C-alpha positions as CSV (number, residue, x, y, z in Angstrom):
1,F,-4.4,-10.7,-4.8
2,S,-5.3,-9.4,-1.4
3,F,-3.6,-7.0,1.0
4,V,-1.9,-8.3,4.1
5,G,-4.3,-9.4,6.8
6,S,-7.3,-10.0,4.5
7,T,-8.6,-13.5,3.5
8,C,-10.7,-14.4,0.5
9,K,-13.5,-16.9,1.4
10,T,-15.8,-19.0,-0.7
11,A,-19.5,-19.8,-0.1
12,N,-20.7,-23.4,0.3
13,F,-23.3,-24.6,-2.1
14,Q,-25.9,-27.2,-0.9
15,N,-29.0,-28.6,-2.6
16,L,-31.9,-28.4,-0.1
17,C,-34.9,-30.6,-0.3
18,Y,-38.1,-29.9,1.7
19,I,-40.6,-32.8,1.9
20,E,-44.2,-31.7,2.5
21,N,-47.2,-33.9,3.1
22,I,-50.7,-33.1,1.8
23,T,-51.4,-30.8,4.8
24,N,-48.4,-28.6,3.7
25,K,-46.7,-29.2,7.0
26,V,-42.9,-29.6,6.7
27,T,-42.1,-33.0,8.0
28,D,-38.4,-33.5,7.0
29,S,-35.5,-31.9,5.2
30,Y,-32.2,-33.1,3.9
31,Y,-29.2,-31.9,1.8
32,D,-27.4,-32.9,-1.4
33,S,-30.4,-33.9,-3.4
34,P,-29.6,-34.6,-7.1
35,S,-31.8,-32.0,-8.8
36,F,-33.2,-28.5,-8.4
37,T,-36.7,-28.9,-9.9
38,S,-40.0,-29.6,-8.1
39,A,-40.8,-33.3,-7.9
40,T,-43.5,-35.6,-6.6
41,C,-42.7,-38.6,-4.5
42,F,-44.3,-41.0,-2.1
43,L,-43.2,-41.1,1.5
44,S,-43.5,-44.5,3.3
45,M,-44.9,-43.9,6.7
46,T,-44.4,-46.0,9.9
47,Q,-48.0,-47.2,9.6
48,K,-47.0,-48.7,6.2
49,Q,-49.3,-46.3,4.5
50,E,-48.3,-44.4,1.4
51,T,-49.0,-40.7,1.6
52,L,-48.6,-38.4,-1.4
53,C,-46.3,-35.5,-0.7
54,H,-44.5,-32.8,-2.6
55,M,-40.7,-32.6,-2.7
56,L,-39.7,-28.9,-3.1
57,L,-36.0,-28.7,-4.1
58,M,-33.9,-25.6,-4.1
59,Q,-30.3,-24.5,-3.9
60,I,-28.9,-22.6,-0.9
61,I,-25.6,-21.0,0.1
62,T,-23.9,-21.3,3.5
63,A,-21.6,-18.4,4.3
64,L,-20.8,-16.2,7.3
65,G,-22.6,-18.6,9.6
66,E,-25.9,-18.0,7.8
67,T,-27.9,-19.6,4.9
68,W,-28.8,-17.5,1.8
69,H,-30.7,-17.7,-1.5
70,P,-27.9,-17.4,-4.1
71,E,-29.5,-14.2,-5.5
72,H,-29.5,-12.7,-2.1
73,F,-25.8,-13.3,-1.2
74,V,-24.4,-10.1,-2.7
75,C,-21.6,-7.6,-2.2
76,S,-22.5,-5.0,0.4
77,V,-21.4,-2.2,-1.9
78,C,-22.1,-3.0,-5.6
79,K,-24.7,-5.8,-5.0
80,M,-23.0,-8.2,-7.3
81,E,-23.9,-11.8,-6.6
82,L,-21.1,-13.6,-4.8
83,C,-22.3,-17.2,-5.1
84,T,-19.7,-18.2,-7.8
85,T,-16.9,-15.9,-6.8
86,G,-14.7,-15.5,-3.7
87,F,-15.7,-12.9,-1.2
88,F,-14.2,-10.9,1.6
89,E,-15.8,-10.4,5.0
90,R,-15.6,-7.3,7.2
91,E,-17.7,-7.0,10.4
92,G,-20.0,-9.8,9.2
93,R,-20.7,-8.2,5.8
94,P,-19.6,-9.7,2.5
95,Y,-17.7,-7.8,-0.2
96,C,-16.5,-8.5,-3.7
97,A,-12.7,-8.2,-4.1
98,K,-12.8,-4.8,-5.9
99,D,-15.0,-3.1,-3.3
100,Y,-13.2,-4.7,-0.4
101,H,-9.9,-3.4,-1.5
102,D,-11.3,0.0,-2.4
103,E,-12.9,0.3,1.0
104,F,-10.3,-1.2,3.3
105,A,-6.9,-1.7,1.7
106,P,-4.1,0.7,2.7
107,R,-3.5,3.4,0.1
108,C,-0.4,4.5,-1.7
109,A,0.6,8.0,-0.7
110,Y,1.6,8.8,-4.3
111,C,-1.1,7.3,-6.6
112,K,-3.8,6.9,-3.9
113,G,-4.6,3.4,-5.3
114,P,-5.0,0.3,-3.0
115,I,-1.8,-1.5,-2.0
116,L,-2.2,-5.3,-2.6
117,Q,0.1,-8.1,-1.5
118,V,2.0,-9.1,-4.6
119,G,4.8,-11.1,-3.1
120,Q,6.3,-8.2,-1.3
121,N,5.9,-6.2,1.9
122,I,4.1,-2.9,2.1
123,L,6.6,0.0,2.1
124,T,6.0,2.4,5.0
125,A,7.8,5.8,5.2
126,L,7.0,9.3,6.4
127,D,4.0,7.9,8.3
128,Q,2.4,6.7,5.1
129,T,2.2,3.6,2.9
130,W,3.5,3.3,-0.6
131,H,3.8,1.0,-3.6
132,P,7.6,0.3,-3.8
133,E,7.7,1.5,-7.3
134,H,6.1,4.8,-6.3
135,F,8.5,5.7,-3.5
136,F,11.1,7.8,-5.3
137,C,13.0,11.1,-5.0
138,S,10.6,14.1,-5.4
139,H,13.2,16.0,-7.5
140,C,15.1,13.5,-9.8
141,G,12.6,10.7,-9.7
142,D,15.1,8.0,-8.9
143,L,13.9,5.1,-6.8
144,F,15.5,4.8,-3.5
145,G,17.8,1.8,-3.3
146,P,17.5,-1.3,-1.1
147,E,19.1,0.6,1.7
148,G,16.2,3.1,1.6
149,C,18.3,6.2,2.3
150,F,16.4,9.4,1.9
151,L,15.9,12.8,3.5
152,E,12.6,14.6,4.0
153,K,11.5,18.2,3.4
154,D,7.9,19.4,3.8
155,G,6.6,15.8,3.8
156,K,8.4,14.8,0.5
157,P,11.3,12.4,0.2
158,Y,14.5,13.4,-1.5
159,C,17.7,11.5,-2.3
160,C,20.7,12.8,-0.4
161,K,22.3,14.4,-3.4
162,D,19.3,16.5,-4.4
163,F,18.4,17.3,-0.8
164,Y,21.7,19.0,-0.2
165,H,21.7,20.7,-3.6
166,L,18.2,22.1,-3.0
167,F,18.2,22.8,0.7
168,G,21.7,22.3,2.1
169,T,24.6,24.8,2.5
170,L,26.8,25.0,-0.6
171,C,30.6,25.4,-0.5
172,G,31.8,28.9,-1.4
173,G,34.7,27.3,-3.3
174,C,33.3,24.3,-5.3
175,G,29.6,25.0,-5.2
176,E,28.8,21.5,-3.9
177,P,26.8,20.8,-0.7
178,I,28.6,20.7,2.6
179,T,27.7,17.6,4.7
180,G,30.5,17.6,7.2
181,R,33.1,19.9,8.7
182,C,33.3,23.4,7.2
183,I,35.1,26.7,7.5
184,S,33.1,29.9,7.8
185,A,34.7,33.0,6.3
186,L,33.8,36.0,4.1
187,S,30.1,35.4,5.0
188,R,30.3,32.0,3.3
189,K,31.1,28.4,4.2
190,F,33.7,26.3,2.6
191,H,34.9,22.7,2.6
192,P,38.2,22.8,4.5
193,E,40.1,21.6,1.4
194,H,38.4,24.3,-0.8
195,F,39.3,27.3,1.3
196,V,42.3,28.3,-0.7
197,C,44.3,31.4,-1.7
198,A,42.6,33.0,-4.7
199,F,46.0,33.5,-6.4
200,C,48.3,30.5,-5.6
201,L,45.4,28.1,-4.8
202,R,47.2,26.8,-1.7
203,Q,45.0,25.6,1.1
204,L,44.6,28.1,3.9
205,S,44.8,25.4,6.4
206,Q,45.6,27.6,9.4
207,G,42.7,29.8,8.7
208,I,44.9,32.8,8.3
209,F,44.2,34.9,5.3
210,K,43.7,38.5,4.0
211,D,40.6,39.6,2.3
212,Q,40.6,41.6,-1.0
213,K,37.2,42.3,-2.6
214,G,35.6,39.2,-1.0
215,K,38.4,36.9,-2.0
216,P,40.9,35.2,0.4
217,Y,44.6,35.5,-0.1
218,C,47.6,34.0,1.8
219,S,49.9,36.7,3.3
220,A,52.6,36.1,0.7
221,C,50.3,36.6,-2.3
222,F,48.5,39.5,-0.7
223,N,51.7,41.3,-0.1
224,K,53.0,40.6,-3.6
225,L,49.8,41.7,-5.3
226,F,48.4,44.5,-3.2
227,V,51.1,46.0,-1.0
């Protein structure tokens, strides 16, 4: 696999034949000869003379707009021969798949490994890239669902539940996080429905209460208990 934007290429093999006359001057060349070994042949000249020449046969590779000896077409990092494997190109230099991904693929913010294209898009969040399976709540470890809802604290992602439990304001009545409207009283905050009389448990909806040792009471209960 390769990451988005990269393309795996293959080198083109050709059999190259140089034909030399007895003065060792190259007089002709052609491709796709049937063998790779040195051979001796006779070249029929225009003057109908037969001159002994040497046919020097070799294999070459065409890649990146250049020709190469197979043993010289290697990865720019590990020097592995690339003549029989696919290769990747970057700024005119060839790379094997492993080194190309290690050098240039985007990195997962969690595992630091390269992110490859495996039938899915790269996940981007918090100005970083992630493997989808590595983008999860920093507290409970649950993966974020398809909607991708999360909250951030100090560069780490949290699910909403854990974020409010860890960093949000808790209700002085139920102890659960407060995410909407609230009532401030007795140096604490309450869900409106949880701000109740400590004795009869009726909601103090009007915000009128009497304080006794840090607990709210409605006027009726306060007068009954403490007056």
